[in-house]
N, C-alpha and C positions, 0 to 999 in steps of 0.2 A: 347181787340179785339178778337172775336171768330174766329175759323177756317171758319165758314160760312160767316162771314163778309169779311174775306180775299178773299174767292172765289167770293163773290158778287162784290167786287171791281175789282178783276182780270177780271171777265166776262165783266164788263162795259168798260174795256180797250181793249178787244178783243186780248188777247195775244196768243202765240202759244200753241197748245194742249199739247205738251210735258211738258211745264212749269205748266200747270193746273194740270196735273197728279202728279207732285211733290208737288204742293200745297195741293192736296186732301189728300196726305199721312200725312200732318200735322194734319188733323182732328182726327187721331187716338191717338194723345197725349192728356193726361188729362189736364183740365184747359184751361185758355185763351192762345192764341198764343202770345199776347202782353199785359202786365199788365197796360200799361199807363206810368205814371211818369211825366205827364205834370207839368211844373213849370214855374215861372217867375224868370229869372236870371238877376242880375244887371250887369252893364258893367265891374265891377271888379271880376265877377265870383261868387259872393255870392248869396244865395237864397233870393229873396224878397218874395217868396211864396214857401213853401216846396212842394216837388213833391206829386201829388195826384195819388195814385195807386188804382187799382181795383174799380174805380168808374168813372162815366161819369159826368164831371162837367167842367164848364168854369172857368179858373183860372185868377184872376185879382190881381194887386198889385199897390201900389203907389210908385213912385220913385222920388228922388230928382234929378232934371235935371243937377245939378252941378256934379253928379257922372260921367256923360258922358265926360265932359271936363277933369276931374281928370284921368279917365281911358285912355284917349288919351295920356296923359303924360307918361304912363307906356309902351306904344306900339309905338316904333319909326318907323313909316311906311314911313317917308319922311326925316329922319335925316341922319345918317351915310351912308345909302345905296346910297344916292345921291352924295357922295363924291368920285370922281374918283381917288383921291390920295390914298384911302385906300380900295376901293371896286371895283372889276371888275367882270362882269358877262360874261361868255363865253357860247355859245350855239353851240353844235355839231349837225348839221342838217343831218348828215349822218345816214344811216340805222344802228340800234343798235340791239343787241341780248340780251335777258334777262340773259342767262347763257352761259358762255364760258369755255371750258375745255382746260387746258394747259397740254401737255405731260410732266410729271415729270420724270427726269432721275434718 
């Protein structure tokens, strides 16, 4: 993706002028702003199609649908988290600060 393409996309979204100024400064960098790297990744995180850099192409891959069920077994999204005897979620809805300083003696 070139700097011109970034600006073209930004202009189509009508963003703030200050942000466009920052994006214009990217144009002074040599080469593309984003090289690509589009790929097809299986549910287990392996590549079904290696990343495609520096070219415009549509990436396709065939996948065994059984990989989906197998991957679900490795991610316990509904298992031990739903056991109140071993897992408790508490949410503090009060106002929070990102940084707090304690006076050290």
